C-alpha angles and dihedrals in degrees: 000000000000111000127207119256094242106097095217093049091046091051092044093054093044093050092049089055094058115100091216090061098044112133094020112143120259089244092056093047091049092047091052092046092052092050097044134075138192119242133186119229120191124220110281094017118128119235090195138343131235110273093022116135113270102238104139145042119215136207120197113231097171134001133020129286121201119213107216131195114206125203125216091255093056101261117140133208126187105224100174145003128221119212132185109309095021122126120216138172093044097114095066091045092052095046096038088230130133118264111287092197141023125246120214132176114249089190137003105299143189114210134185110223119210116193115233098244095047091050093048092047091055090045089056092048098045115053091183090062091050091054092049091049089054089053092051091048092049092050092049091049089052090052090049090052090052091051091048090050090051092051092046100044109022126073122228096271094047092050091051093047091051092050093050092050092048092047091051090055089054093049097036095134092057094052093221140057122249109208138116127240089245090056092047089052092050092050095049101039094246138117120264089242091058091050092047092052093050093048091048091051092049092046091054089048090054095245095123146356123234134191140142097352093317130111127190116194117220107166105045093165092057092051092045091051091059089060095042093051089061097042098051 
């Protein structure tokens, strides 16, 4: 959609398009639009770092943001991805705690930034928004539990197989997955070398095809079986 040049009007229209904000009053939408601003984030740039103060909520307009958990010894694990229309950064704002994760751009992004106080004021004034935020939080907690279960009960190959199958569902229309070995390692808690060995083994077995940051799955049953063997 083509947006008007006026920043407030652009933000107002964009906010009205978001399912989370459906049914908000015109006054609330306008108040959020006046307080917010669009920013550009280049690929590889951090939006915020783990332990930063939680002062803002973000909505993705374009691009992809990775939510990254960092360990004390410097290891990183991607625990979620935010796509156009997704909110992120709200948990720290709601709990008044420092950021528990970092957020980094996987591609060039445009984000709408909502200041903490403006977001909380609208949350107080709009009960429907509060309920929807609870639903989002519950769904993300469920996703976190699934990731923790995978780390606890699945071996390295099974975790990688599960991730590839889930990514393919998200990019079904393309017919292939666009992701680097480094990103696969970060999202499964492994080293890049371990991921590379598994992909090479599966490629030789005819389970998938790899090339230039792309992966096409061929033998879904074989990959699914790796996961099932560890779950049952």
